[in-house]
Short mmCIF file of the C-alpha atoms (twelve columns), coordinates in Angstrom:
data_MODEL
# 
_entry.id   MODEL 
# 
loop_
_atom_site.group_PDB 
_atom_site.id 
_atom_site.type_symbol 
_atom_site.label_atom_id 
_atom_site.label_alt_id 
_atom_site.label_comp_id 
_atom_site.label_asym_id 
_atom_site.label_seq_id 
_atom_site.Cartn_x 
_atom_site.Cartn_y 
_atom_site.Cartn_z 
_atom_site.pdbx_PDB_model_num 
ATOM 1  C CA . MET A 1  0.000   0.000  0.000  1 
ATOM 2  C CA . SER A 2  1.335   3.374  -0.915 1 
ATOM 3  C CA . LEU A 3  0.851   6.563  1.024  1 
ATOM 4  C CA . ALA A 4  -1.468  7.990  -1.647 1 
ATOM 5  C CA . SER A 5  -3.796  4.979  -1.642 1 
ATOM 6  C CA . THR A 6  -3.864  4.908  2.161  1 
ATOM 7  C CA . ALA A 7  -4.761  8.597  2.278  1 
ATOM 8  C CA . HIS A 8  -7.474  8.067  -0.334 1 
ATOM 9  C CA . ASN A 9  -8.964  5.179  1.657  1 
ATOM 10 C CA . LEU A 10 -9.013  7.284  4.815  1 
ATOM 11 C CA . VAL A 11 -10.750 10.166 3.021  1 
ATOM 12 C CA . VAL A 12 -13.384 7.800  1.632  1 
ATOM 13 C CA . LEU A 13 -13.903 6.261  5.067  1 
ATOM 14 C CA . ALA A 14 -14.251 9.674  6.719  1 
ATOM 15 C CA . SER A 15 -16.704 10.973 4.119  1 
ATOM 16 C CA . GLU A 16 -19.094 8.009  4.158  1 
ATOM 17 C CA . GLY A 17 -21.425 9.606  6.684  1 
ATOM 18 C CA . ALA A 18 -20.829 13.198 5.578  1 
ATOM 19 C CA . GLU A 19 -24.275 13.643 4.040  1 
ATOM 20 C CA . ASN A 20 -25.884 12.887 7.402  1 
ATOM 21 C CA . HIS A 21 -23.461 14.788 9.616  1 
ATOM 22 C CA . GLY A 22 -22.366 18.300 8.771  1 
ATOM 23 C CA . GLY A 23 -19.536 18.368 11.279 1 
ATOM 24 C CA . ASN A 24 -20.796 21.416 13.147 1 
ATOM 25 C CA . HIS A 25 -23.037 21.036 16.135 1 
ATOM 26 C CA . ASP A 26 -26.032 23.350 16.299 1 
ATOM 27 C CA . SER A 27 -25.412 24.296 19.919 1 
ATOM 28 C CA . LEU A 28 -21.822 25.481 19.315 1 
ATOM 29 C CA . ASN A 29 -21.747 29.239 18.883 1 
ATOM 30 C CA . PRO A 30 -18.354 30.305 17.504 1 
ATOM 31 C CA . TYR A 31 -18.538 33.746 19.124 1 
ATOM 32 C CA . LEU A 32 -19.310 32.247 22.536 1 
ATOM 33 C CA . THR A 33 -16.573 29.637 22.159 1 
ATOM 34 C CA . GLY A 34 -14.000 32.213 21.043 1 
ATOM 35 C CA . GLY A 35 -15.033 34.657 23.754 1 
ATOM 36 C CA . ALA A 36 -14.759 31.978 26.420 1 
ATOM 37 C CA . ALA A 37 -11.316 30.952 25.146 1 
ATOM 38 C CA . LEU A 38 -10.180 34.584 25.153 1 
ATOM 39 C CA . GLY A 39 -11.525 35.063 28.677 1 
ATOM 40 C CA . ILE A 40 -9.759  31.961 29.954 1 
ATOM 41 C CA . LEU A 41 -6.472  33.006 28.351 1 
ATOM 42 C CA . LEU A 42 -6.724  36.514 29.800 1 
ATOM 43 C CA . LEU A 43 -7.470  35.049 33.245 1 
ATOM 44 C CA . MET A 44 -4.447  32.767 32.952 1 
ATOM 45 C CA . LEU A 45 -2.306  35.740 31.906 1 
ATOM 46 C CA . TRP A 46 -3.532  37.789 34.865 1 
ATOM 47 C CA . VAL A 47 -2.854  34.951 37.343 1 
ATOM 48 C CA . THR A 48 0.604   34.403 35.870 1 
ATOM 49 C CA . THR A 49 1.526   38.073 36.155 1 
ATOM 50 C CA . ARG A 50 0.260   38.245 39.747 1 
ATOM 51 C CA . LEU A 51 2.302   35.200 40.800 1 
ATOM 52 C CA . ASN A 52 5.444   36.258 38.928 1 
ATOM 53 C CA . ARG A 53 6.235   39.377 40.944 1 
ATOM 54 C CA . ASP A 54 9.817   39.892 42.060 1 
ATOM 55 C CA . ARG A 55 9.809   40.248 45.807 1 
# 
């Protein structure tokens, strides 16, 4: 088996149920997900800067 035929078989296997499943879930809002990720990263940055003070 070559790499090209293996890749083709994997693509065919992955796309068999594509007409039934779009890949995106209806309850996932990209703005809410991105905003939550940004908020978590900013919180982690704030905690890191508070704990990294030179005493």
